[in-house]
N, C-alpha and C positions, 0 to 999 in steps of 0.2 A: 481858850481853845482856839486853834487856828481855824479860820473860816472854812477852809477846804479840807480839813482833816476828817477822815472817816474812822469810826470806831466799830469794832465787832460787837456781836450780840452779847457775848459774855462780859465784855468790858462795860457795855451799857447797863446790863443787869446789875453789875457790881456798883456802878456809879449811882444807880437808882435804889440801891439797897434792896433788890428783889431777891430775897433769900427764902427758900422753902423752910418753914418752921420745923417740919418733921425731920428732914435729913440734913439740914443746914447747908445745902448746896445752892448754887445760883439757880434762880428760877427763870431760865430763858424761855420756857414755854409760855410764860405770861406775856412776853413781848410778841411771840408768834401768834398768840390768841388775839391780842389787841390789834395786830396787823390784819387779821382776818375780819375783825369787827369794825375797824375804823379805816375806811378806804383812803383817808388822808395820809396814813402812814405808808410811805413808799421807800423801803430800804433799797439800797443798791445791791444787786446780787451779782457775784462773780462766779467763776467756775466752781463747781461743787455746790452751787446754790447757797453759798455762805452769804449771810446778811451783813451789810455795813451801813452805818447810819451817819448822815451829815448833820450839821448844826440845826438845820430847819426841822428835820425829823426828831432830833433829840429834844428840842424845845416843845414840839407838839406832844411827844410822849410824856414829857414832864407835866405838861398841862393836863393831859388825860389822867395821869397818875394822881395829880392833885385833886382833880374833880371827883375821881372815883374814891380815893382813899381818905382825903382830908375833908372833902365837902359831902361825901356820902351819896353822891349821885349814882343813878343806875346807868348802865351802858346806854340805854335809850335816851336818858336825860343828857348824857354827854354828847351823843350824836346830834341831838336837837341843838345844843349850844354850838357845836362845830359847824352845823349847817346854816346857822344864822350869821348875819353880818354883825359880829361882836362890836364893831365900832359905831353902830347906828345909835343915834341919840334917843330914839323912841322906845328902845328896849332896855329899860332900867335894870331889870333882873340880870340879864346877860352881862351887861356892863359891870354890875356889882360883883358878879362872880369873877370877872377878869381882874378887877381891882383887888379882890381878895387874893387871887393867885400871885399878882405882882407884889403885894405886901408880904405874902408868905416867902416869896423868892428873895426879896430884899432882906427880910429878917434872917433868913437862913444864911445868906452871904455875909451879913454883918456879924453873925455869931461866929462864922468861920474865921473872919478877919480878927475879931476880938480874941479868939482862942489862939491864933498865931501870935498876936501882940503879947498876950500873957505868957506864952511859951518863951518868947524872946526875952521878956522882962525877967522871968524866973530862971532863965538860962540854964 
């Protein structure tokens, strides 16, 4: 993704696979809720109050989603992690969670690459 590229809220919800299980529609309200809960999320708003997200916000939202959905943390737990200096050496638990997130990210990207390679092979 281009460093300066902005994506809309619907595109981000699709990218994060935020789908309402009942009606199978994109769950953009989840992103708006997270925006209210986590002051660190700061989408760019243009006329009509439409939200657009840059790379920094997208990475932050991916981290929040990972901590909530994959690690099972509460909103308050995620807030505590975001408020701490994650890179500090004396906070093992926080660093451990960050390592888990990056491992998850690498594993996910590797799977996507392998899927593409297999698709090319099987042509």
